[in-house]
One Martini backbone bead per residue (centre of mass of N, CA, C, O) as a GRO file, in nm:
protein
  544
    1UNK     BB    1  10.553   2.579 -20.729
    2UNK     BB    2  10.514   2.819 -21.001
    3UNK     BB    3  10.352   3.141 -21.032
    4UNK     BB    4  10.304   3.359 -21.315
    5UNK     BB    5  10.223   3.709 -21.351
    6UNK     BB    6  10.146   3.905 -21.650
    7UNK     BB    7  10.148   4.252 -21.735
    8UNK     BB    8  10.108   4.517 -21.992
    9UNK     BB    9   9.876   4.687 -21.844
   10UNK     BB   10   9.977   4.994 -21.791
   11UNK     BB   11  10.208   4.819 -21.659
   12UNK     BB   12  10.477   4.643 -21.635
   13UNK     BB   13  10.429   4.317 -21.475
   14UNK     BB   14  10.554   4.080 -21.218
   15UNK     BB   15  10.428   3.790 -21.048
   16UNK     BB   16  10.527   3.570 -20.779
   17UNK     BB   17  10.422   3.231 -20.690
   18UNK     BB   18  10.488   3.005 -20.415
   19UNK     BB   19  10.460   2.647 -20.372
   20UNK     BB   20  10.524   2.427 -20.098
   21UNK     BB   21  10.565   2.077 -20.079
   22UNK     BB   22  10.554   1.865 -19.818
   23UNK     BB   23  10.661   1.595 -19.679
   24UNK     BB   24  10.615   1.306 -19.534
   25UNK     BB   25  10.741   1.224 -19.209
   26UNK     BB   26  10.647   0.957 -19.076
   27UNK     BB   27  10.504   0.983 -18.805
   28UNK     BB   28  10.381   0.903 -18.525
   29UNK     BB   29  10.107   0.871 -18.359
   30UNK     BB   30   9.921   1.085 -18.139
   31UNK     BB   31   9.732   1.189 -17.844
   32UNK     BB   32   9.933   1.433 -17.805
   33UNK     BB   33  10.137   1.662 -17.750
   34UNK     BB   34  10.450   1.640 -17.772
   35UNK     BB   35  10.718   1.646 -17.600
   36UNK     BB   36  10.939   1.864 -17.528
   37UNK     BB   37  11.281   1.987 -17.646
   38UNK     BB   38  11.474   2.184 -17.501
   39UNK     BB   39  11.648   2.490 -17.568
   40UNK     BB   40  11.954   2.625 -17.415
   41UNK     BB   41  12.081   2.935 -17.309
   42UNK     BB   42  12.225   3.234 -17.163
   43UNK     BB   43  11.951   3.353 -17.253
   44UNK     BB   44  11.661   3.552 -17.216
   45UNK     BB   45  11.380   3.473 -17.423
   46UNK     BB   46  11.125   3.682 -17.526
   47UNK     BB   47  10.764   3.702 -17.610
   48UNK     BB   48  10.515   3.858 -17.729
   49UNK     BB   49  10.157   3.823 -17.647
   50UNK     BB   50   9.859   3.823 -17.841
   51UNK     BB   51   9.512   3.787 -17.715
   52UNK     BB   52   9.327   3.807 -18.025
   53UNK     BB   53   9.214   3.474 -18.103
   54UNK     BB   54   8.898   3.397 -17.977
   55UNK     BB   55   8.765   3.490 -18.255
   56UNK     BB   56   8.657   3.486 -18.576
   57UNK     BB   57   8.675   3.799 -18.629
   58UNK     BB   58   8.983   3.828 -18.582
   59UNK     BB   59   9.071   3.664 -18.853
   60UNK     BB   60   8.948   3.798 -19.105
   61UNK     BB   61   9.178   4.008 -19.194
   62UNK     BB   62   9.387   3.762 -19.264
   63UNK     BB   63   9.273   3.630 -19.526
   64UNK     BB   64   9.418   3.844 -19.728
   65UNK     BB   65   9.694   3.704 -19.578
   66UNK     BB   66   9.801   3.393 -19.632
   67UNK     BB   67  10.106   3.407 -19.532
   68UNK     BB   68  10.000   3.429 -19.213
   69UNK     BB   69   9.913   3.157 -19.171
   70UNK     BB   70   9.907   2.938 -18.943
   71UNK     BB   71   9.989   2.618 -18.873
   72UNK     BB   72   9.720   2.608 -18.681
   73UNK     BB   73   9.559   2.810 -18.797
   74UNK     BB   74   9.244   2.932 -18.702
   75UNK     BB   75   9.257   2.941 -18.388
   76UNK     BB   76   9.145   2.849 -18.052
   77UNK     BB   77   9.199   3.049 -17.827
   78UNK     BB   78   9.250   2.889 -17.491
   79UNK     BB   79   9.352   2.620 -17.551
   80UNK     BB   80   9.577   2.404 -17.421
   81UNK     BB   81   9.676   2.276 -17.688
   82UNK     BB   82   9.771   2.534 -17.818
   83UNK     BB   83   9.979   2.610 -17.598
   84UNK     BB   84  10.152   2.350 -17.623
   85UNK     BB   85  10.253   2.414 -17.903
   86UNK     BB   86  10.382   2.682 -17.833
   87UNK     BB   87  10.576   2.576 -17.620
   88UNK     BB   88  10.726   2.374 -17.788
   89UNK     BB   89  10.836   2.569 -18.006
   90UNK     BB   90  10.974   2.769 -17.820
   91UNK     BB   91  11.171   2.583 -17.644
   92UNK     BB   92  11.306   2.452 -17.910
   93UNK     BB   93  11.421   2.778 -17.974
   94UNK     BB   94  11.502   2.942 -17.688
   95UNK     BB   95  11.246   3.015 -17.550
   96UNK     BB   96  11.148   3.124 -17.203
   97UNK     BB   97  10.914   3.355 -17.252
   98UNK     BB   98  10.602   3.500 -17.202
   99UNK     BB   99  10.449   3.825 -17.287
  100UNK     BB  100  10.150   3.923 -17.186
  101UNK     BB  101   9.893   4.087 -17.283
  102UNK     BB  102   9.741   4.315 -17.040
  103UNK     BB  103   9.399   4.393 -16.924
  104UNK     BB  104   9.339   4.693 -16.725
  105UNK     BB  105   9.045   4.879 -16.586
  106UNK     BB  106   8.960   4.935 -16.287
  107UNK     BB  107   8.924   4.594 -16.268
  108UNK     BB  108   8.896   4.546 -16.569
  109UNK     BB  109   8.906   4.258 -16.773
  110UNK     BB  110   9.088   4.134 -17.069
  111UNK     BB  111   9.210   3.892 -17.263
  112UNK     BB  112   9.267   3.610 -17.059
  113UNK     BB  113   9.239   3.327 -17.203
  114UNK     BB  114   9.532   3.248 -17.285
  115UNK     BB  115   9.630   3.238 -16.987
  116UNK     BB  116   9.403   3.105 -16.807
  117UNK     BB  117   9.300   2.872 -17.018
  118UNK     BB  118   9.577   2.793 -17.139
  119UNK     BB  119   9.846   2.810 -16.974
  120UNK     BB  120   9.731   2.717 -16.685
  121UNK     BB  121   9.636   2.428 -16.843
  122UNK     BB  122   9.899   2.334 -16.936
  123UNK     BB  123  10.115   2.066 -16.945
  124UNK     BB  124  10.401   2.252 -17.024
  125UNK     BB  125  10.438   2.506 -16.824
  126UNK     BB  126  10.707   2.414 -16.668
  127UNK     BB  127  10.891   2.505 -16.936
  128UNK     BB  128  10.758   2.796 -16.891
  129UNK     BB  129  10.743   3.133 -16.887
  130UNK     BB  130  10.584   3.435 -16.745
  131UNK     BB  131  10.445   3.762 -16.821
  132UNK     BB  132  10.366   4.117 -16.812
  133UNK     BB  133  10.183   4.347 -17.023
  134UNK     BB  134  10.060   4.653 -16.970
  135UNK     BB  135   9.784   4.761 -17.172
  136UNK     BB  136   9.776   5.112 -17.115
  137UNK     BB  137   9.579   5.227 -17.399
  138UNK     BB  138   9.253   5.328 -17.316
  139UNK     BB  139   9.279   5.597 -17.174
  140UNK     BB  140   9.154   5.795 -16.967
  141UNK     BB  141   9.150   5.651 -16.635
  142UNK     BB  142   9.344   5.398 -16.591
  143UNK     BB  143   9.459   5.559 -16.347
  144UNK     BB  144   9.491   5.544 -15.979
  145UNK     BB  145   9.554   5.561 -15.651
  146UNK     BB  146   9.332   5.345 -15.575
  147UNK     BB  147   9.440   5.119 -15.791
  148UNK     BB  148   9.733   5.043 -15.720
  149UNK     BB  149   9.677   4.831 -15.496
  150UNK     BB  150   9.478   4.644 -15.643
  151UNK     BB  151   9.660   4.552 -15.881
  152UNK     BB  152   9.892   4.434 -15.712
  153UNK     BB  153   9.728   4.222 -15.562
  154UNK     BB  154   9.652   4.066 -15.817
  155UNK     BB  155   9.933   3.986 -15.900
  156UNK     BB  156  10.011   3.831 -15.647
  157UNK     BB  157   9.763   3.625 -15.635
  158UNK     BB  158   9.776   3.534 -15.969
  159UNK     BB  159  10.110   3.538 -16.044
  160UNK     BB  160  10.374   3.577 -15.857
  161UNK     BB  161  10.329   3.286 -15.707
  162UNK     BB  162  10.403   3.150 -15.950
  163UNK     BB  163  10.650   2.942 -16.078
  164UNK     BB  164  10.627   3.069 -16.389
  165UNK     BB  165  10.725   3.334 -16.318
  166UNK     BB  166  10.914   3.587 -16.437
  167UNK     BB  167  11.258   3.657 -16.336
  168UNK     BB  168  11.498   3.911 -16.234
  169UNK     BB  169  11.682   3.837 -15.993
  170UNK     BB  170  11.397   3.771 -15.828
  171UNK     BB  171  11.222   3.971 -16.017
  172UNK     BB  172  10.926   4.057 -16.121
  173UNK     BB  173  10.817   4.116 -16.441
  174UNK     BB  174  10.699   4.444 -16.555
  175UNK     BB  175  10.531   4.583 -16.830
  176UNK     BB  176  10.494   4.911 -16.965
  177UNK     BB  177  10.357   5.046 -17.237
  178UNK     BB  178  10.249   5.339 -17.108
  179UNK     BB  179  10.399   5.604 -16.974
  180UNK     BB  180  10.201   5.830 -17.043
  181UNK     BB  181   9.950   5.727 -16.889
  182UNK     BB  182  10.070   5.762 -16.606
  183UNK     BB  183  10.132   6.063 -16.626
  184UNK     BB  184   9.848   6.164 -16.694
  185UNK     BB  185   9.700   6.035 -16.428
  186UNK     BB  186   9.953   6.082 -16.195
  187UNK     BB  187  10.213   6.176 -16.265
  188UNK     BB  188  10.531   6.176 -16.166
  189UNK     BB  189  10.491   6.142 -15.858
  190UNK     BB  190  10.258   5.931 -15.874
  191UNK     BB  191  10.425   5.714 -16.016
  192UNK     BB  192  10.646   5.683 -15.805
  193UNK     BB  193  10.449   5.593 -15.579
  194UNK     BB  194  10.340   5.342 -15.720
  195UNK     BB  195  10.611   5.189 -15.746
  196UNK     BB  196  10.679   5.194 -15.446
  197UNK     BB  197  10.433   5.029 -15.363
  198UNK     BB  198  10.501   4.777 -15.528
  199UNK     BB  199  10.763   4.718 -15.389
  200UNK     BB  200  10.649   4.683 -15.105
  201UNK     BB  201  10.430   4.464 -15.155
  202UNK     BB  202  10.617   4.243 -15.279
  203UNK     BB  203  10.811   4.218 -15.045
  204UNK     BB  204  10.598   4.151 -14.822
  205UNK     BB  205  10.493   3.889 -14.992
  206UNK     BB  206  10.759   3.723 -15.100
  207UNK     BB  207  10.805   3.761 -15.444
  208UNK     BB  208  10.961   4.002 -15.494
  209UNK     BB  209  11.085   4.277 -15.633
  210UNK     BB  210  10.958   4.457 -15.852
  211UNK     BB  211  11.010   4.498 -16.212
  212UNK     BB  212  10.980   4.807 -16.379
  213UNK     BB  213  10.917   4.830 -16.727
  214UNK     BB  214  10.945   5.074 -16.973
  215UNK     BB  215  10.826   5.199 -17.266
  216UNK     BB  216  11.100   5.361 -17.439
  217UNK     BB  217  11.293   5.642 -17.513
  218UNK     BB  218  11.552   5.852 -17.501
  219UNK     BB  219  11.364   6.108 -17.450
  220UNK     BB  220  11.226   5.959 -17.179
  221UNK     BB  221  11.439   5.868 -16.966
  222UNK     BB  222  11.459   6.089 -16.751
  223UNK     BB  223  11.158   6.078 -16.668
  224UNK     BB  224  11.153   5.778 -16.591
  225UNK     BB  225  11.339   5.814 -16.353
  226UNK     BB  226  11.150   6.010 -16.195
  227UNK     BB  227  10.909   5.784 -16.195
  228UNK     BB  228  11.067   5.492 -16.107
  229UNK     BB  229  11.193   5.319 -16.303
  230UNK     BB  230  11.395   5.022 -16.348
  231UNK     BB  231  11.342   5.001 -16.667
  232UNK     BB  232  11.404   4.964 -17.021
  233UNK     BB  233  11.195   4.928 -17.312
  234UNK     BB  234  10.991   4.758 -17.571
  235UNK     BB  235  10.787   4.684 -17.840
  236UNK     BB  236  10.765   4.892 -18.097
  237UNK     BB  237  10.966   5.074 -18.376
  238UNK     BB  238  10.899   5.108 -18.702
  239UNK     BB  239  10.974   5.439 -18.729
  240UNK     BB  240  11.277   5.427 -18.687
  241UNK     BB  241  11.429   5.669 -18.883
  242UNK     BB  242  11.208   5.710 -19.154
  243UNK     BB  243  11.004   5.917 -19.129
  244UNK     BB  244  10.744   5.944 -19.394
  245UNK     BB  245  10.767   5.658 -19.474
  246UNK     BB  246  10.591   5.342 -19.581
  247UNK     BB  247  10.846   5.197 -19.730
  248UNK     BB  248  11.071   4.975 -19.553
  249UNK     BB  249  11.341   4.812 -19.482
  250UNK     BB  250  11.434   4.610 -19.227
  251UNK     BB  251  11.742   4.666 -19.214
  252UNK     BB  252  11.714   4.969 -19.149
  253UNK     BB  253  11.555   4.948 -18.884
  254UNK     BB  254  11.759   4.765 -18.739
  255UNK     BB  255  11.988   4.972 -18.739
  256UNK     BB  256  11.825   5.190 -18.579
  257UNK     BB  257  11.799   5.041 -18.321
  258UNK     BB  258  12.101   5.053 -18.252
  259UNK     BB  259  12.166   5.373 -18.299
  260UNK     BB  260  11.869   5.512 -18.185
  261UNK     BB  261  11.817   5.319 -17.920
  262UNK     BB  262  12.008   5.131 -17.765
  263UNK     BB  263  12.269   5.306 -17.735
  264UNK     BB  264  12.146   5.559 -17.597
  265UNK     BB  265  12.039   5.408 -17.351
  266UNK     BB  266  12.317   5.306 -17.253
  267UNK     BB  267  12.478   5.579 -17.238
  268UNK     BB  268  12.304   5.712 -17.014
  269UNK     BB  269  12.291   5.518 -16.748
  270UNK     BB  270  11.999   5.514 -16.583
  271UNK     BB  271  11.917   5.216 -16.691
  272UNK     BB  272  11.828   4.927 -16.773
  273UNK     BB  273  11.823   4.711 -17.069
  274UNK     BB  274  11.553   4.559 -17.229
  275UNK     BB  275  11.586   4.421 -17.524
  276UNK     BB  276  11.438   4.515 -17.822
  277UNK     BB  277  11.273   4.328 -18.080
  278UNK     BB  278  11.196   4.257 -18.433
  279UNK     BB  279  10.984   4.089 -18.688
  280UNK     BB  280  10.816   4.349 -18.779
  281UNK     BB  281  10.593   4.536 -19.026
  282UNK     BB  282  10.229   4.508 -19.125
  283UNK     BB  283   9.911   4.680 -19.081
  284UNK     BB  284   9.688   4.632 -19.306
  285UNK     BB  285   9.463   4.462 -19.167
  286UNK     BB  286   9.396   4.710 -18.973
  287UNK     BB  287   9.479   5.001 -19.162
  288UNK     BB  288   9.541   4.947 -19.449
  289UNK     BB  289   9.710   5.051 -19.748
  290UNK     BB  290   9.857   5.309 -19.577
  291UNK     BB  291  10.030   5.155 -19.415
  292UNK     BB  292  10.295   5.054 -19.258
  293UNK     BB  293  10.583   4.900 -19.433
  294UNK     BB  294  10.795   4.633 -19.371
  295UNK     BB  295  11.031   4.497 -19.562
  296UNK     BB  296  11.200   4.209 -19.576
  297UNK     BB  297  11.108   3.985 -19.336
  298UNK     BB  298  11.333   3.781 -19.305
  299UNK     BB  299  11.506   3.540 -19.146
  300UNK     BB  300  11.785   3.660 -19.213
  301UNK     BB  301  11.729   3.949 -19.108
  302UNK     BB  302  11.648   3.861 -18.824
  303UNK     BB  303  11.918   3.732 -18.746
  304UNK     BB  304  12.087   3.992 -18.767
  305UNK     BB  305  11.929   4.141 -18.548
  306UNK     BB  306  11.995   3.942 -18.318
  307UNK     BB  307  12.303   3.969 -18.332
  308UNK     BB  308  12.305   4.269 -18.254
  309UNK     BB  309  12.169   4.234 -17.980
  310UNK     BB  310  12.380   4.049 -17.857
  311UNK     BB  311  12.619   4.245 -17.891
  312UNK     BB  312  12.505   4.477 -17.727
  313UNK     BB  313  12.482   4.330 -17.457
  314UNK     BB  314  12.783   4.249 -17.434
  315UNK     BB  315  12.914   4.543 -17.469
  316UNK     BB  316  12.715   4.690 -17.230
  317UNK     BB  317  12.604   4.499 -16.989
  318UNK     BB  318  12.333   4.395 -17.015
  319UNK     BB  319  12.083   4.219 -16.967
  320UNK     BB  320  12.011   3.872 -17.051
  321UNK     BB  321  11.748   4.024 -17.192
  322UNK     BB  322  11.481   3.971 -17.431
  323UNK     BB  323  11.231   4.120 -17.663
  324UNK     BB  324  10.991   3.995 -17.886
  325UNK     BB  325  10.817   4.145 -18.163
  326UNK     BB  326  10.628   3.868 -18.205
  327UNK     BB  327  10.443   3.588 -18.196
  328UNK     BB  328  10.112   3.707 -18.289
  329UNK     BB  329  10.109   3.983 -18.481
  330UNK     BB  330   9.926   3.957 -18.757
  331UNK     BB  331   9.807   4.250 -18.795
  332UNK     BB  332  10.100   4.401 -18.767
  333UNK     BB  333  10.341   4.214 -18.879
  334UNK     BB  334  10.449   4.058 -18.596
  335UNK     BB  335  10.606   3.735 -18.633
  336UNK     BB  336  10.717   3.381 -18.523
  337UNK     BB  337  10.509   3.206 -18.567
  338UNK     BB  338  10.424   2.956 -18.739
  339UNK     BB  339  10.397   2.985 -19.101
  340UNK     BB  340  10.349   2.984 -19.435
  341UNK     BB  341  10.593   3.142 -19.555
  342UNK     BB  342  10.839   3.043 -19.320
  343UNK     BB  343  10.752   2.883 -19.093
  344UNK     BB  344  11.034   2.810 -18.870
  345UNK     BB  345  11.264   3.030 -18.938
  346UNK     BB  346  11.244   3.237 -18.708
  347UNK     BB  347  11.302   3.033 -18.485
  348UNK     BB  348  11.573   2.937 -18.598
  349UNK     BB  349  11.714   3.207 -18.554
  350UNK     BB  350  11.704   3.202 -18.248
  351UNK     BB  351  11.856   2.935 -18.210
  352UNK     BB  352  12.123   3.014 -18.353
  353UNK     BB  353  12.195   3.261 -18.165
  354UNK     BB  354  12.111   3.134 -17.853
  355UNK     BB  355  12.166   2.803 -17.953
  356UNK     BB  356  12.442   2.698 -18.107
  357UNK     BB  357  12.473   2.399 -17.941
  358UNK     BB  358  12.241   2.264 -18.048
  359UNK     BB  359  12.068   2.012 -18.156
  360UNK     BB  360  11.922   1.858 -18.382
  361UNK     BB  361  11.592   1.906 -18.534
  362UNK     BB  362  11.227   1.864 -18.556
  363UNK     BB  363  10.973   2.008 -18.740
  364UNK     BB  364  10.620   2.014 -18.645
  365UNK     BB  365  10.278   1.935 -18.665
  366UNK     BB  366   9.973   1.808 -18.598
  367UNK     BB  367   9.930   1.644 -18.871
  368UNK     BB  368  10.200   1.472 -18.845
  369UNK     BB  369  10.051   1.325 -18.565
  370UNK     BB  370   9.728   1.307 -18.588
  371UNK     BB  371   9.631   1.635 -18.480
  372UNK     BB  372   9.395   1.788 -18.582
  373UNK     BB  373   9.255   2.104 -18.566
  374UNK     BB  374   9.013   2.301 -18.448
  375UNK     BB  375   8.881   2.564 -18.640
  376UNK     BB  376   8.804   2.873 -18.792
  377UNK     BB  377   8.678   2.820 -19.090
  378UNK     BB  378   8.412   2.988 -19.048
  379UNK     BB  379   8.448   3.298 -18.958
  380UNK     BB  380   8.189   3.450 -19.112
  381UNK     BB  381   7.874   3.467 -19.176
  382UNK     BB  382   7.676   3.602 -19.379
  383UNK     BB  383   7.431   3.863 -19.365
  384UNK     BB  384   7.104   3.859 -19.513
  385UNK     BB  385   7.068   4.194 -19.476
  386UNK     BB  386   6.906   4.538 -19.450
  387UNK     BB  387   6.796   4.490 -19.149
  388UNK     BB  388   6.846   4.595 -18.800
  389UNK     BB  389   6.641   4.562 -18.492
  390UNK     BB  390   6.673   4.398 -18.216
  391UNK     BB  391   6.393   4.228 -18.110
  392UNK     BB  392   6.568   3.982 -18.002
  393UNK     BB  393   6.674   3.841 -17.743
  394UNK     BB  394   7.018   3.756 -17.801
  395UNK     BB  395   7.008   3.886 -18.103
  396UNK     BB  396   7.258   4.034 -18.317
  397UNK     BB  397   7.236   3.984 -18.636
  398UNK     BB  398   7.581   3.998 -18.668
  399UNK     BB  399   7.657   4.203 -18.446
  400UNK     BB  400   7.991   4.239 -18.334
  401UNK     BB  401   8.254   4.260 -18.143
  402UNK     BB  402   8.581   4.378 -18.223
  403UNK     BB  403   8.649   4.632 -18.019
  404UNK     BB  404   8.628   4.806 -17.719
  405UNK     BB  405   8.406   4.601 -17.583
  406UNK     BB  406   8.142   4.563 -17.338
  407UNK     BB  407   7.851   4.445 -17.233
  408UNK     BB  408   7.715   4.275 -17.457
  409UNK     BB  409   7.371   4.323 -17.579
  410UNK     BB  410   7.026   4.195 -17.631
  411UNK     BB  411   6.761   4.417 -17.525
  412UNK     BB  412   6.472   4.580 -17.566
  413UNK     BB  413   6.558   4.653 -17.876
  414UNK     BB  414   6.880   4.647 -17.805
  415UNK     BB  415   7.213   4.734 -17.873
  416UNK     BB  416   7.459   4.690 -17.619
  417UNK     BB  417   7.736   4.890 -17.469
  418UNK     BB  418   8.078   4.927 -17.352
  419UNK     BB  419   8.351   5.115 -17.349
  420UNK     BB  420   8.737   5.054 -17.337
  421UNK     BB  421   8.824   5.257 -17.568
  422UNK     BB  422   8.932   5.467 -17.850
  423UNK     BB  423   8.834   5.196 -18.053
  424UNK     BB  424   8.530   5.122 -18.091
  425UNK     BB  425   8.374   4.813 -18.238
  426UNK     BB  426   8.174   4.690 -18.483
  427UNK     BB  427   8.064   4.385 -18.666
  428UNK     BB  428   7.956   4.281 -19.012
  429UNK     BB  429   7.873   4.037 -19.211
  430UNK     BB  430   7.829   4.042 -19.573
  431UNK     BB  431   7.621   4.047 -19.900
  432UNK     BB  432   7.642   4.316 -20.117
  433UNK     BB  433   7.544   4.563 -20.344
  434UNK     BB  434   7.624   4.885 -20.371
  435UNK     BB  435   7.420   4.982 -20.604
  436UNK     BB  436   7.153   4.917 -20.412
  437UNK     BB  437   7.279   5.152 -20.220
  438UNK     BB  438   7.286   5.492 -20.065
  439UNK     BB  439   7.268   5.407 -19.750
  440UNK     BB  440   7.256   5.469 -19.384
  441UNK     BB  441   7.052   5.398 -19.094
  442UNK     BB  442   7.048   5.527 -18.753
  443UNK     BB  443   6.963   5.433 -18.410
  444UNK     BB  444   7.110   5.616 -18.133
  445UNK     BB  445   7.297   5.604 -17.813
  446UNK     BB  446   7.533   5.828 -17.648
  447UNK     BB  447   7.732   5.819 -17.339
  448UNK     BB  448   7.969   6.073 -17.259
  449UNK     BB  449   8.216   6.291 -17.139
  450UNK     BB  450   8.219   6.474 -17.407
  451UNK     BB  451   7.917   6.498 -17.567
  452UNK     BB  452   8.087   6.411 -17.833
  453UNK     BB  453   8.080   6.210 -18.139
  454UNK     BB  454   8.210   5.982 -18.369
  455UNK     BB  455   8.070   5.828 -18.654
  456UNK     BB  456   8.201   5.524 -18.814
  457UNK     BB  457   8.192   5.378 -19.148
  458UNK     BB  458   8.293   5.072 -19.269
  459UNK     BB  459   8.413   4.886 -19.563
  460UNK     BB  460   8.420   4.574 -19.726
  461UNK     BB  461   8.570   4.378 -19.981
  462UNK     BB  462   8.691   4.140 -20.183
  463UNK     BB  463   8.971   4.347 -20.219
  464UNK     BB  464   8.911   4.497 -19.930
  465UNK     BB  465   8.963   4.627 -19.640
  466UNK     BB  466   8.955   4.801 -19.381
  467UNK     BB  467   8.952   5.164 -19.430
  468UNK     BB  468   8.966   5.498 -19.432
  469UNK     BB  469   8.876   5.547 -19.731
  470UNK     BB  470   8.634   5.330 -19.656
  471UNK     BB  471   8.452   5.589 -19.531
  472UNK     BB  472   8.217   5.730 -19.294
  473UNK     BB  473   8.101   6.034 -19.118
  474UNK     BB  474   7.960   6.151 -18.798
  475UNK     BB  475   7.814   6.360 -18.573
  476UNK     BB  476   7.728   6.313 -18.221
  477UNK     BB  477   7.535   6.326 -17.953
  478UNK     BB  478   7.653   6.238 -17.601
  479UNK     BB  479   7.363   6.231 -17.388
  480UNK     BB  480   7.173   5.951 -17.422
  481UNK     BB  481   7.004   6.021 -17.666
  482UNK     BB  482   6.800   5.949 -17.910
  483UNK     BB  483   6.911   5.911 -18.260
  484UNK     BB  484   6.905   6.000 -18.607
  485UNK     BB  485   7.113   5.883 -18.877
  486UNK     BB  486   7.279   5.962 -19.195
  487UNK     BB  487   7.471   5.779 -19.439
  488UNK     BB  488   7.634   5.851 -19.723
  489UNK     BB  489   7.734   5.640 -20.019
  490UNK     BB  490   7.689   5.683 -20.337
  491UNK     BB  491   7.927   5.922 -20.363
  492UNK     BB  492   8.143   5.719 -20.309
  493UNK     BB  493   8.420   5.592 -20.477
  494UNK     BB  494   8.425   5.305 -20.286
  495UNK     BB  495   8.118   5.247 -20.349
  496UNK     BB  496   8.170   4.924 -20.462
  497UNK     BB  497   8.060   4.635 -20.533
  498UNK     BB  498   8.123   4.389 -20.302
  499UNK     BB  499   7.996   4.367 -19.982
  500UNK     BB  500   8.144   4.200 -19.677
  501UNK     BB  501   8.153   4.450 -19.461
  502UNK     BB  502   8.102   4.601 -19.136
  503UNK     BB  503   8.219   4.896 -18.953
  504UNK     BB  504   8.144   5.035 -18.623
  505UNK     BB  505   8.234   5.341 -18.486
  506UNK     BB  506   8.169   5.447 -18.132
  507UNK     BB  507   8.382   5.650 -18.100
  508UNK     BB  508   8.662   5.776 -17.843
  509UNK     BB  509   8.545   5.679 -17.549
  510UNK     BB  510   8.574   5.563 -17.258
  511UNK     BB  511   8.298   5.464 -17.080
  512UNK     BB  512   8.067   5.432 -17.283
  513UNK     BB  513   7.730   5.441 -17.377
  514UNK     BB  514   7.561   5.200 -17.597
  515UNK     BB  515   7.271   5.238 -17.822
  516UNK     BB  516   7.090   5.029 -18.061
  517UNK     BB  517   6.800   5.013 -18.249
  518UNK     BB  518   6.899   5.061 -18.560
  519UNK     BB  519   6.988   4.921 -18.893
  520UNK     BB  520   6.964   5.073 -19.231
  521UNK     BB  521   6.940   5.022 -19.548
  522UNK     BB  522   6.931   5.229 -19.841
  523UNK     BB  523   6.765   5.209 -20.117
  524UNK     BB  524   6.745   5.225 -20.431
  525UNK     BB  525   6.522   5.349 -20.634
  526UNK     BB  526   6.291   5.068 -20.689
  527UNK     BB  527   6.038   4.866 -20.761
  528UNK     BB  528   6.184   4.595 -20.786
  529UNK     BB  529   6.345   4.622 -20.524
  530UNK     BB  530   6.108   4.652 -20.330
  531UNK     BB  531   5.996   4.372 -20.389
  532UNK     BB  532   6.248   4.215 -20.305
  533UNK     BB  533   6.275   4.321 -20.017
  534UNK     BB  534   5.999   4.221 -19.922
  535UNK     BB  535   6.056   3.922 -19.974
  536UNK     BB  536   6.298   3.898 -19.784
  537UNK     BB  537   6.155   3.996 -19.525
  538UNK     BB  538   5.944   3.771 -19.529
  539UNK     BB  539   6.143   3.536 -19.504
  540UNK     BB  540   6.271   3.624 -19.237
  541UNK     BB  541   6.004   3.628 -19.074
  542UNK     BB  542   5.945   3.319 -19.125
  543UNK     BB  543   6.259   3.176 -19.094
  544UNK     BB  544   6.511   3.372 -18.972
   0.00000   0.00000   0.00000
């Protein structure tokens, strides 16, 4: 079915939308995820896995981009059944390991549910390998000489001894996301000593000498060698060679990967290249309408990108290992997990390039075998409030952690949390008319090492996600003392229409303490509105 919309003004435009209705495959009903039938080639093909889909709030920004909806729906990440579907689809298309984004800051771990609760409990994990990408991008203080031994011991005890851990020639692979973070916290010599310590500890533990691969560019390569890295790889470089443009075709960026990234790394000859490839980039769900968009990320263009990567590896003699970014970066717009727009075709591209002699196969999902999954169907119910007082212990009144926050609680009349990144944020779904409110008032206390922080409030509407343009900010003293601040909204050109959500960014410093006493919308002065607000508050007080 094809739907075409045509507008005549102010500019002539035509948009086409196609819906494809798939036939019933008439497969037998199953009691659990059917056993995978792996396809295997001579290359080790890994995909980065972002474990960010364990809460309904995580999926909310994706609703505005229905083409990204996974075949599994807005799934409850961390369930073994979800992981078994992922394993089945991955191994049947030539993928041999997941590289999980892994978060550790001085012993504090986050977002490990997909690996610990999902993969480690999955029935088919013996068919799939895994490794770690240390997502060490949470700000200063992430590394220390004292922590180097502790983190390596944790890897050995919890991961490297497992038979499923992925190794390159007997060496457990660890990817470091930010080479800069290690240099900033440890220095060049300190980083080299850390990696030497990890080499020693893993060899002595009998798990194989760890292979530490840093995400880097040709400009960083010489310094990475001095820092002691064993190999170079990457996560994603969507801006590779494109200058300051915001809309660029995938084919151009893919060519730049070959000429500006892979080849210079290989020519330098300083260390092996674990070849990074990309499924695309379009981070508008996270960063708003001005975000970088790589266009035309079709399965055909992706297949050509993979073929170039394969040719590069063969021509330069690099390890037959590559990493695809990513399995499920739906917010960044880089994903090959089966989804609404292209179904299984990105995975088919991997299978065609790296398993060309594999036998024909049939792709299908849970509903095809009578196993519909429970998903986050109601992602976040709107909170019909104009005032959030946090007076009941354990009741967040709709304000939930969106990212970069831990130890979140409501007690003693306060919503409290501790920040873990440079972009910590709360989120609250709502449904109000912008014209009824002129601003928002908050009483809060922040205690951080900087002594001063920016407080930034974003809002989403029926037609627009959170974005920089739809926000206001103010500076607050971060000395731990309670203060009241007011953010004016009525004069903002984008404060209009139906407001569907608020996002509150509480500074940009990790390990800060945050306490919020209240958040109150300020109504536009109106006697009728005051009466209505009082009636609503009375109802809330009576019925909760």
